[in-house]
N, CA, C and O of each residue as an XYZ file, in Angstrom:
552
protein
N     -33.257      1.182     -7.697
C     -32.706      2.481     -8.011
C     -33.128      3.478     -6.926
O     -34.304      3.532     -6.569
N     -32.178      4.274     -6.393
C     -32.553      5.230     -5.348
C     -33.477      6.325     -5.880
O     -33.573      6.553     -7.086
N     -34.139      6.983     -4.961
C     -35.079      8.052     -5.315
C     -34.378      9.403     -5.407
O     -35.018     10.451     -5.316
N     -33.070      9.373     -5.588
C     -32.316     10.626     -5.678
C     -31.130     10.432     -6.606
O     -30.795      9.306     -6.976
N     -30.500     11.531     -6.979
C     -29.309     11.516     -7.822
C     -28.211     12.298     -7.118
O     -28.447     13.414     -6.657
N     -27.029     11.734     -7.030
C     -25.897     12.458     -6.458
C     -25.413     13.454     -7.502
O     -25.110     13.076     -8.634
N     -25.340     14.723     -7.123
C     -24.924     15.773     -8.049
C     -23.420     16.022     -8.017
O     -22.798     16.195     -9.066
N     -22.833     16.040     -6.826
C     -21.396     16.275     -6.684
C     -21.017     16.108     -5.221
O     -21.893     15.998     -4.364
N     -19.744     16.087     -4.931
C     -19.289     16.076     -3.543
C     -19.449     17.492     -3.011
O     -18.913     18.436     -3.591
N     -20.175     17.647     -1.923
C     -20.449     18.957     -1.343
C     -19.277     19.452     -0.496
O     -18.824     20.586     -0.650
N     -18.795     18.594      0.394
C     -17.679     18.996      1.240
C     -16.941     17.776      1.782
O     -17.460     16.659      1.787
N     -15.723     18.024      2.234
C     -14.872     17.017      2.849
C     -14.388     17.617      4.158
O     -13.931     18.760      4.176
N     -14.477     16.882      5.241
C     -14.030     17.370      6.543
C     -12.723     16.667      6.900
O     -12.646     15.439      6.920
N     -11.702     17.466      7.180
C     -10.403     16.934      7.590
C     -10.128     17.354      9.027
O     -10.149     18.542      9.346
N      -9.873     16.385      9.886
C      -9.433     16.678     11.250
C      -7.936     16.934     11.184
O      -7.189     16.115     10.649
N      -7.490     18.070     11.727
C      -6.096     18.482     11.588
C      -5.478     18.782     12.950
O      -6.159     19.226     13.874
N      -4.172     18.531     13.055
C      -3.455     18.743     14.307
C      -3.173     20.201     14.608
O      -3.107     20.584     15.776
N      -3.006     21.020     13.586
C      -2.698     22.441     13.765
C      -3.500     23.215     12.725
O      -3.157     23.219     11.542
N      -4.553     23.859     13.166
C      -5.474     24.547     12.264
C      -4.768     25.616     11.429
O      -5.027     25.731     10.231
N      -3.885     26.395     12.044
C      -3.205     27.468     11.311
C      -2.226     26.908     10.274
O      -2.102     27.452      9.177
N      -1.541     25.832     10.621
C      -0.613     25.196      9.679
C      -1.373     24.651      8.476
O      -0.918     24.790      7.341
N      -2.525     24.034      8.715
C      -3.334     23.510      7.616
C      -3.956     24.637      6.801
O      -4.083     24.521      5.582
N      -4.343     25.726      7.461
C      -4.866     26.889      6.749
C      -3.794     27.455      5.822
O      -4.097     27.849      4.696
N      -2.554     27.500      6.279
C      -1.460     27.982      5.428
C      -1.316     27.100      4.191
O      -1.093     27.612      3.094
N      -1.441     25.781      4.352
C      -1.305     24.862      3.218
C      -2.465     25.025      2.233
O      -2.238     25.270      1.049
N      -3.685     24.893      2.705
C      -4.848     24.899      1.806
C      -5.208     26.300      1.300
O      -5.580     26.455      0.137
N      -5.105     27.307      2.148
C      -5.495     28.663      1.756
C      -4.355     29.395      1.047
O      -4.523     29.885     -0.070
N      -3.203     29.464      1.699
C      -2.103     30.254      1.145
C      -1.384     29.550      0.002
O      -1.065     30.186     -1.003
N      -1.121     28.254      0.133
C      -0.368     27.539     -0.903
C      -1.258     27.058     -2.043
O      -0.927     27.264     -3.210
N      -2.388     26.419     -1.723
C      -3.268     25.890     -2.771
C      -4.324     26.891     -3.235
O      -4.965     26.670     -4.262
N      -4.518     27.983     -2.502
C      -5.432     29.030     -2.947
C      -6.902     28.821     -2.640
O      -7.751     29.453     -3.269
N      -7.231     27.949     -1.688
C      -8.638     27.747     -1.308
C      -9.103     28.942     -0.470
O      -8.554     29.183      0.604
N     -10.105     29.694     -0.940
C     -10.545     30.869     -0.178
C     -11.301     30.484      1.096
O     -12.017     29.484      1.133
N     -11.124     31.298      2.132
C     -11.868     31.086      3.374
C     -13.310     31.523      3.134
O     -13.565     32.680      2.799
N     -14.248     30.600      3.307
C     -15.673     30.900      3.122
C     -16.344     31.269      4.445
O     -17.222     32.130      4.489
N     -15.915     30.601      5.526
C     -16.537     30.856      6.822
C     -15.633     30.311      7.917
O     -15.015     29.258      7.757
N     -15.559     31.030      9.025
C     -14.831     30.573     10.208
C     -15.843     30.317     11.313
O     -16.764     31.106     11.524
N     -15.661     29.207     12.015
C     -16.531     28.892     13.152
C     -15.620     28.585     14.338
O     -15.427     27.431     14.722
N     -15.072     29.653     14.900
C     -14.082     29.525     15.962
C     -14.610     28.767     17.174
O     -13.842     28.084     17.852
N     -15.906     28.873     17.458
C     -16.471     28.171     18.616
C     -16.390     26.652     18.451
O     -16.430     25.915     19.436
N     -16.276     26.188     17.210
C     -16.152     24.754     16.930
C     -14.727     24.348     16.567
O     -14.436     23.158     16.453
N     -13.829     25.330     16.383
C     -12.485     25.023     15.899
C     -12.529     24.574     14.453
O     -11.896     23.584     14.090
N     -13.284     25.305     13.610
C     -13.540     24.871     12.233
C     -13.420     26.037     11.254
O     -13.861     27.152     11.535
N     -12.812     25.757     10.100
C     -12.719     26.731      9.015
C     -13.212     26.061      7.739
O     -12.751     24.975      7.390
N     -14.148     26.704      7.041
C     -14.680     26.210      5.770
C     -13.930     26.903      4.637
O     -13.906     28.132      4.568
N     -13.317     26.117      3.746
C     -12.568     26.656      2.613
C     -13.240     26.265      1.311
O     -13.730     25.144      1.171
N     -13.265     27.178      0.364
C     -13.804     26.873     -0.949
C     -12.842     26.005     -1.740
O     -11.628     26.205     -1.695
N     -13.391     25.044     -2.464
C     -12.613     24.171     -3.356
C     -13.474     23.960     -4.594
O     -14.204     22.973     -4.690
N     -13.386     24.889     -5.539
C     -14.270     24.831     -6.695
C     -15.700     25.024     -6.238
O     -16.009     25.999     -5.554
N     -16.584     24.094     -6.614
C     -17.990     24.164     -6.213
C     -18.242     23.582     -4.825
O     -19.354     23.683     -4.308
N     -17.225     22.977     -4.218
C     -17.391     22.328     -2.922
C     -16.589     23.012     -1.834
O     -16.055     24.105     -2.021
N     -16.518     22.349     -0.701
C     -15.795     22.872      0.453
C     -14.841     21.829      1.014
O     -15.100     20.627      0.950
N     -13.734     22.315      1.564
C     -12.865     21.524      2.428
C     -12.997     22.164      3.802
O     -12.669     23.337      3.983
N     -13.476     21.393      4.764
C     -13.642     21.889      6.124
C     -12.483     21.390      6.968
O     -12.251     20.185      7.066
N     -11.756     22.316      7.578
C     -10.662     21.975      8.477
C     -11.186     22.046      9.904
O     -11.759     23.055     10.312
N     -10.986     20.964     10.665
C     -11.466     20.883     12.043
C     -10.277     20.553     12.942
O      -9.611     19.536     12.745
N     -10.013     21.402     13.917
C      -8.922     21.161     14.863
C      -9.247     19.938     15.716
O     -10.316     19.869     16.322
N      -8.318     18.959     15.765
C      -8.580     17.733     16.531
C      -8.781     18.011     18.013
O      -9.453     17.244     18.703
N      -8.202     19.108     18.511
C      -8.344     19.425     19.932
C      -9.475     20.420     20.195
O      -9.625     20.896     21.321
N     -10.267     20.737     19.182
C     -11.408     21.637     19.339
C     -12.663     20.870     19.709
O     -12.657     19.639     19.724
N     -13.749     21.591     20.010
C     -15.002     20.939     20.420
C     -15.505     19.889     19.427
O     -15.925     18.809     19.840
N     -15.470     20.181     18.153
C     -15.939     19.238     17.138
C     -14.913     18.135     16.895
O     -15.278     16.966     16.771
N     -13.638     18.497     16.825
C     -12.573     17.541     16.542
C     -12.422     16.459     17.589
O     -12.098     15.318     17.257
N     -12.651     16.797     18.849
C     -12.526     15.797     19.927
C     -13.529     14.663     19.774
O     -13.308     13.571     20.299
N     -14.618     14.900     19.070
C     -15.629     13.859     18.867
C     -15.129     12.743     17.945
O     -15.710     11.658     17.920
N     -14.063     13.000     17.192
C     -13.557     12.024     16.232
C     -12.523     11.063     16.771
O     -12.042     10.207     16.029
N     -12.162     11.175     18.046
C     -11.187     10.260     18.617
C      -9.765     10.753     18.447
O      -9.524     11.951     18.303
N      -8.818      9.812     18.465
C      -7.396     10.146     18.398
C      -7.048     10.816     17.076
O      -7.694     10.602     16.051
N      -6.007     11.631     17.139
C      -5.538     12.336     15.950
C      -4.935     11.361     14.947
O      -4.169     10.478     15.332
N      -5.273     11.507     13.648
C      -4.620     10.689     12.627
C      -3.118     10.977     12.625
O      -2.693     12.075     12.982
N      -2.327     10.000     12.227
C      -0.878     10.178     12.197
C      -0.251      9.348     11.106
O      -0.950      8.793     10.259
N       1.089      9.258     11.122
C       1.813      8.533     10.069
C       1.430      7.066      9.932
O       1.549      6.495      8.848
N       0.968      6.444     11.029
C       0.649      5.017     10.950
C      -0.834      4.733     10.740
O      -1.220      3.574     10.588
N      -1.661      5.755     10.729
C      -3.086      5.534     10.515
C      -3.777      6.780     10.010
O      -3.532      7.876     10.514
N      -4.635      6.624      9.023
C      -5.332      7.760      8.427
C      -6.824      7.475      8.354
O      -7.253      6.322      8.319
N      -7.604      8.547      8.333
C      -9.040      8.413      8.151
C      -9.414      8.376      6.677
O     -10.491      7.894      6.325
N      -8.536      8.879      5.808
C      -8.811      9.014      4.373
C      -7.573      8.557      3.611
O      -6.457      8.868      4.027
N      -7.737      7.822      2.496
C      -6.584      7.472      1.669
C      -6.087      8.710      0.934
O      -4.920      9.081      1.061
N      -6.964      9.347      0.169
C      -6.635     10.610     -0.494
C      -7.912     11.234     -1.022
O      -8.956     10.586     -1.094
N      -7.813     12.494     -1.387
C      -8.904     13.138     -2.114
C      -8.281     13.925     -3.248
O      -7.105     14.286     -3.200
N      -9.079     14.185     -4.265
C      -8.564     14.774     -5.499
C      -9.176     16.145     -5.740
O     -10.388     16.331     -5.627
N      -8.321     17.098     -6.071
C      -8.752     18.432     -6.470
C      -8.401     18.614     -7.941
O      -7.231     18.526     -8.314
N      -9.384     18.860     -8.765
C      -9.173     19.101    -10.205
C      -8.750     20.554    -10.353
O      -9.470     21.456     -9.926
N      -7.589     20.787    -10.952
C      -7.065     22.146    -11.042
C      -6.774     22.548    -12.483
O      -6.548     21.699    -13.345
N      -6.782     23.824    -12.724
C      -6.359     24.409    -13.998
C      -5.697     25.733    -13.696
O      -6.187     26.451    -12.824
N      -4.612     26.108    -14.363
C      -3.917     25.261    -15.322
C      -3.134     24.171    -14.588
O      -2.905     24.263    -13.382
N      -2.734     23.159    -15.319
C      -1.962     22.069    -14.738
C      -0.635     21.993    -15.475
O      -0.567     21.494    -16.598
N       0.412     22.487    -14.839
C       1.778     22.394    -15.350
C       2.534     21.579    -14.313
O       2.952     22.100    -13.279
N       2.704     20.300    -14.600
C       3.266     19.377    -13.613
C       4.595     19.865    -13.053
O       4.808     19.828    -11.841
N       5.485     20.321    -13.919
C       6.806     20.763    -13.482
C       6.719     21.988    -12.575
O       7.332     22.019    -11.508
N       5.962     22.991    -12.996
C       5.833     24.217    -12.199
C       5.142     23.936    -10.866
O       5.537     24.475     -9.832
N       4.117     23.096    -10.892
C       3.378     22.756     -9.681
C       4.273     22.001     -8.702
O       4.289     22.294     -7.506
N       5.007     21.037     -9.219
C       5.910     20.254     -8.392
C       6.974     21.154     -7.750
O       7.288     21.010     -6.568
N       7.519     22.079     -8.537
C       8.526     23.012     -8.023
C       7.937     23.897     -6.934
O       8.546     24.068     -5.878
N       6.765     24.457     -7.177
C       6.095     25.320     -6.200
C       5.900     24.597     -4.872
O       6.205     25.142     -3.811
N       5.394     23.377     -4.935
C       5.128     22.610     -3.722
C       6.419     22.236     -2.997
O       6.509     22.380     -1.778
N       7.412     21.761     -3.733
C       8.685     21.362     -3.109
C       9.373     22.556     -2.444
O       9.935     22.431     -1.356
N       9.322     23.717     -3.109
C       9.933     24.916     -2.526
C       9.228     25.335     -1.242
O       9.820     26.008     -0.399
N       7.971     24.943     -1.090
C       7.216     25.233      0.132
C       7.424     24.139      1.186
O       6.806     24.174      2.250
N       8.298     23.168      0.885
C       8.585     22.100      1.833
C       7.570     20.974      1.839
O       7.509     20.196      2.791
N       6.768     20.880      0.777
C       5.723     19.861      0.686
C       6.277     18.611      0.012
O       6.968     18.705     -1.002
N       5.980     17.450      0.568
C       6.369     16.172     -0.047
C       5.492     15.930     -1.269
O       4.266     15.993     -1.183
N       6.130     15.652     -2.412
C       5.426     15.484     -3.685
C       5.854     14.172     -4.331
O       7.036     13.830     -4.330
N       4.888     13.439     -4.885
C       5.179     12.230     -5.657
C       5.114     12.574     -7.140
O       4.399     13.496     -7.532
N       5.848     11.849     -7.956
C       5.870     12.089     -9.405
C       4.471     11.953     -9.994
O       3.678     11.115     -9.566
N       4.188     12.785    -10.976
C       2.894     12.734    -11.647
C       2.772     11.508    -12.534
O       3.766     10.977    -13.029
N       1.547     11.072    -12.724
C       1.278      9.971    -13.645
C      -0.173     10.041    -14.093
O      -0.971     10.794    -13.533
N      -0.506      9.255    -15.101
C      -1.871      9.226    -15.619
C      -2.747      8.400    -14.684
O      -2.412      7.273    -14.318
N      -3.890      8.999    -14.307
C      -4.829      8.322    -13.416
C      -6.247      8.568    -13.909
O      -6.505      9.524    -14.641
N      -7.150      7.707    -13.505
C      -8.550      7.842    -13.882
C      -9.282      8.676    -12.833
O      -9.050      8.517    -11.635
N     -10.164      9.561    -13.284
C     -10.970     10.380    -12.383
C     -12.334     10.639    -12.984
O     -12.716     10.001    -13.965
N     -13.072     11.572    -12.403
C     -14.452     11.859    -12.811
C     -14.574     12.267    -14.275
O     -15.607     12.023    -14.900
N     -13.533     12.885    -14.829
C     -13.567     13.322    -16.227
C     -12.828     12.369    -17.164
O     -12.678     12.663    -18.350
N     -12.369     11.238    -16.647
C     -11.621     10.284    -17.458
C     -10.150     10.292    -17.086
O      -9.773     10.759    -16.011
N      -9.318      9.769    -17.984
C      -7.876      9.687    -17.745
C      -7.244     11.071    -17.832
O      -7.578     11.867    -18.709
N      -6.336     11.341    -16.917
C      -5.613     12.607    -16.929
C      -4.405     12.509    -16.021
O      -4.333     11.630    -15.162
N      -3.460     13.410    -16.212
C      -2.247     13.412    -15.399
C      -2.536     14.115    -14.074
O      -3.228     15.131    -14.026
N      -1.990     13.548    -13.009
C      -2.124     14.163    -11.693
C      -0.873     13.857    -10.885
O      -0.071     13.000    -11.254
N      -0.722     14.568     -9.785
C       0.354     14.239     -8.861
C      -0.203     14.251     -7.453
O      -1.202     14.910     -7.166
N       0.460     13.511     -6.581
C       0.075     13.464     -5.179
C       1.039     14.324     -4.376
O       2.239     14.365     -4.649
N       0.489     15.013     -3.378
C       1.306     15.704     -2.398
C       0.682     15.434     -1.029
O      -0.375     14.809     -0.937
N       1.327     15.896      0.016
C       0.865     15.617      1.374
C       0.682     16.908      2.148
O       1.558     17.773      2.154
N      -0.469     17.031      2.802
C      -0.720     18.224      3.609
C       0.041     18.097      4.929
O       0.652     17.058      5.180
N       0.019     19.133      5.780
C       0.806     19.095      7.015
C       0.443     17.968      7.983
O       1.244     17.633      8.856
N      -0.743     17.379      7.847
C      -1.130     16.269      8.720
C      -0.917     14.908      8.076
O      -1.331     13.890      8.630
N      -0.270     14.879      6.904
C       0.005     13.619      6.231
C      -1.109     13.119      5.340
O      -1.011     12.012      4.809
N      -2.184     13.906      5.153
C      -3.247     13.518      4.227
C      -2.732     13.637      2.801
O      -2.131     14.644      2.429
N      -2.972     12.603      2.012
C      -2.530     12.615      0.615
C      -3.569     13.347     -0.228
O      -4.754     13.016     -0.213
N      -3.090     14.358     -0.969
C      -3.944     15.198     -1.799
C      -3.533     15.003     -3.253
O      -2.369     15.196     -3.604
N      -4.486     14.620     -4.097
C      -4.223     14.469     -5.530
C      -4.602     15.769     -6.226
O      -5.721     16.259     -6.077
N      -3.664     16.321     -6.984
C      -3.918     17.517     -7.786
C      -3.971     17.060     -9.231
O      -2.967     16.601     -9.777
N      -5.139     17.181     -9.858
C      -5.395     16.567    -11.166
C      -5.627     17.612    -12.237
O      -6.353     18.586    -12.036
N      -4.995     17.391    -13.382
C      -5.158     18.251    -14.544
C      -6.326     17.815    -15.410
O      -7.088     16.924    -15.035
N      -6.465     18.450    -16.581
C      -7.586     18.137    -17.470
C      -7.474     16.727    -18.040
O      -6.392     16.141    -18.053
N      -8.595     16.187    -18.512
C      -8.555     14.852    -19.111
C      -7.718     14.857    -20.384
O      -7.635     15.860    -21.092
N      -7.106     13.716    -20.652
C      -6.332     13.546    -21.884
C      -7.317     13.273    -23.008
O      -8.117     12.341    -22.930
N      -7.257     14.077    -24.040
C      -8.165     13.912    -25.183
C      -7.721     12.724    -26.031
O      -6.540     12.606    -26.360
N      -8.652     11.849    -26.386
C      -8.341     10.639    -27.171
C      -8.104     10.973    -28.622
O      -7.832     10.080    -29.425
């Protein structure tokens, strides 16, 4: 048994092709507040509940350390999940589609709080983002 306990995911770092385009998606569309900008590194820290999503420009000082830019044929991450409230699948799907975001149909999936309905969408760099509602009460 380890000598520590994992409390939660602190942050996720995404290397992105266009920092402003990704900021528009995560900040303006999904509502993640800007917590800190580190322009010297090409990095923006966004709030996501109790954690952070860090956007790093692939052509910036920090981003260049990660190698080639992810694209349609290869990704660094399968997906990550953001637990949201309220969760109205129809309204959320409409909002995202009207913003030109690719959205997959919602379905029941297992997560940290148990089974619940979620849907997948794709950010401007092709990263799959799961937006998850509350757990289904048994």
